[in-house]
C-alpha positions in Angstrom: -54.1 -107.8 -75.1 -53.9 -109.1 -78.6 -51.7 -108.1 -81.5 -48.9 -106.7 -79.3 -45.2 -106.3 -80.4 -42.5 -106.8 -77.9 -38.8 -107.6 -77.4 -37.6 -110.8 -75.8 -35.9 -109.8 -72.5 -34.1 -113.1 -71.7 -33.1 -116.3 -73.5 -36.1 -118.7 -73.8 -36.9 -121.3 -71.2 -38.2 -124.8 -71.8 -40.9 -125.7 -69.4 -43.9 -128.1 -69.0 -47.1 -126.9 -70.7 -49.8 -125.9 -68.3 -52.4 -127.8 -70.3 -50.9 -131.0 -71.7 -48.0 -133.3 -71.3 -45.4 -131.8 -73.5 -42.7 -129.2 -73.1 -43.0 -125.7 -74.5 -40.7 -122.7 -75.0 -41.6 -119.7 -72.8 -40.4 -116.2 -73.5 -40.2 -113.2 -71.2 -41.3 -110.3 -73.4 -41.2 -106.5 -72.7 -43.9 -104.8 -74.7 -43.7 -101.2 -76.0 -46.4 -100.1 -73.6 -44.1 -101.0 -70.6 -45.8 -104.3 -69.9 -43.9 -107.5 -69.3 -45.5 -111.0 -69.9 -44.6 -114.6 -70.1 -45.4 -115.7 -73.6 -45.5 -119.2 -75.1 -43.5 -119.5 -78.4 -45.5 -121.2 -81.1 -43.8 -121.2 -84.5 -45.4 -122.6 -87.6 -45.6 -126.4 -88.3 -42.3 -127.7 -89.5 -40.4 -124.8 -87.9 -38.3 -125.9 -84.9 -36.8 -122.5 -84.2 -36.0 -120.9 -80.9 -35.7 -117.1 -80.8 -33.1 -115.3 -78.7 -32.9 -112.4 -76.2 -33.3 -109.2 -78.2 -35.5 -110.6 -80.9 -38.8 -108.9 -81.7 -42.0 -111.0 -81.4 -45.6 -110.6 -82.3 -47.9 -111.9 -79.5 -51.6 -112.6 -79.5 -54.0 -114.2 -76.9 -55.5 -117.5 -77.9 -57.9 -119.1 -75.4 -56.3 -117.5 -72.4 -52.7 -118.2 -73.5 -50.5 -115.4 -74.7 -48.7 -116.9 -77.7 -45.8 -115.5 -79.8 -46.3 -116.6 -83.4 -43.6 -114.7 -85.3 -40.2 -113.2 -84.5 -37.7 -111.0 -86.2 -34.0 -110.8 -85.4 -32.6 -107.3 -84.7 -31.2 -105.4 -87.7 -32.5 -104.2 -91.1 -34.0 -106.7 -93.5 -31.6 -107.5 -96.4 -33.6 -109.9 -98.5 -35.3 -109.0 -101.8 -39.1 -109.6 -102.0 -39.8 -113.3 -102.4 -36.5 -114.5 -100.9 -36.3 -116.7 -97.8 -33.4 -117.2 -95.4 -33.1 -119.6 -92.6 -30.1 -119.4 -90.2 -28.7 -120.4 -86.9 -27.0 -118.0 -84.5 -24.3 -118.2 -81.8 -25.1 -116.9 -78.3 -24.1 -113.4 -79.4 -26.7 -113.4 -82.2 -24.2 -113.7 -85.0 -25.3 -115.9 -88.0 -23.1 -119.0 -88.1 -25.0 -121.1 -90.7 -27.6 -120.2 -93.3 -29.8 -121.4 -96.1 -30.8 -118.8 -98.6 -33.4 -119.3 -101.3 -33.4 -116.6 -104.0 -36.1 -115.6 -106.4 -34.2 -116.9 -109.4 -34.2 -120.4 -107.9 -30.7 -120.3 -106.5 -30.2 -122.1 -103.2 -27.2 -121.4 -101.0 -26.2 -123.5 -98.0 -23.4 -121.9 -96.0 -21.3 -122.4 -92.9 -20.3 -118.8 -92.4 -17.3 -119.2 -89.9 -15.9 -122.2 -91.8 -16.6 -120.5 -95.1 -17.9 -123.7 -96.6 -20.5 -123.0 -99.3 -22.8 -125.1 -101.5 -24.7 -123.2 -104.2 -27.4 -124.9 -106.3 -28.2 -122.9 -109.4 -31.5 -123.2 -111.4 -29.5 -124.0 -114.6 -28.5 -127.3 -113.0 -24.9 -126.3 -112.1 -23.6 -126.2 -108.6 -20.6 -124.7 -106.7 -18.9 -126.3 -103.7 -16.1 -124.4 -102.0 -14.5 -123.4 -98.7 -13.6 -119.7 -99.1 -10.2 -120.3 -100.7 -10.7 -123.4 -103.0 -13.5 -124.8 -104.9 -14.2 -128.4 -106.1 -14.3 -127.6 -109.8 -11.0 -125.8 -109.8 -9.4 -128.6 -107.8 -10.7 -131.3 -110.2 -9.7 -129.4 -113.3 -6.2 -128.9 -111.9 -6.0 -132.7 -111.0 -7.0 -133.6 -114.6 -4.4 -131.1 -116.0 -1.7 -132.7 -113.8 -2.7 -136.2 -115.0 -2.6 -135.1 -118.6 0.9 -133.8 -118.2 2.4 -136.8 -116.4 5.8 -137.9 -117.8 7.7 -141.0 -116.9 11.2 -140.6 -115.6 14.3 -142.8 -116.3 14.4 -146.0 -118.4 12.6 -146.8 -120.5 12.8 -143.4 -122.4 10.6 -140.6 -121.1 7.0 -140.9 -122.3 4.0 -138.5 -122.3 0.4 -139.3 -121.8 -1.0 -140.5 -125.2 -2.9 -137.9 -127.2 -6.0 -140.0 -127.1 -5.9 -140.1 -123.3 -5.3 -136.4 -123.1 -8.4 -135.8 -125.3 -10.4 -138.0 -122.9 -9.1 -136.1 -119.9 -10.0 -132.8 -121.6 -13.5 -134.2 -122.2 -13.7 -135.1 -118.5 -12.9 -131.5 -117.7 -15.6 -130.2 -120.0 -18.1 -132.6 -118.5 -17.3 -131.3 -115.0 -17.7 -127.7 -116.2 -21.1 -128.5 -117.6 -22.6 -129.1 -114.2 -20.3 -127.3 -111.8 -19.4 -123.6 -111.3 -16.1 -122.2 -110.1 -17.7 -119.1 -108.4 -19.8 -119.1 -105.3 
């Protein structure tokens, strides 16, 4: 009974390990041959992931214990070779937060429902936005607003000095050197 593929039939349960003094995650798995078994979930070191009902798992027997060592969410793979994606899901299985690492070195951290996104690019630039606004655009606009401040009333109206406007323009260019305005 090694090397079997099956589908998780119910949400995982946390229970006391049969041999040891720690808790483990147990899965009820329906196998393609019609068999059903209770399988211990054992992801890799550093991976604290819990699969969901409907996920596909690979199970193998180790020393008398049937262990699931890998899982796949339902749906077609969408990543390019070499990419890695980690994500959390709501109770319906929809992605709600994700970390995507692309083959060009780009890293995207995203809260899907809140539309908050942080993108780190291999060229040293980054993007931070929320689906409607981004930090670079907001900072550039603020600097433009400051550069165009005029006083009102006595003494006579004054503009920002040309030297200060030049410094503010340089501040904008500095921001643009390490930030992107597109996520």
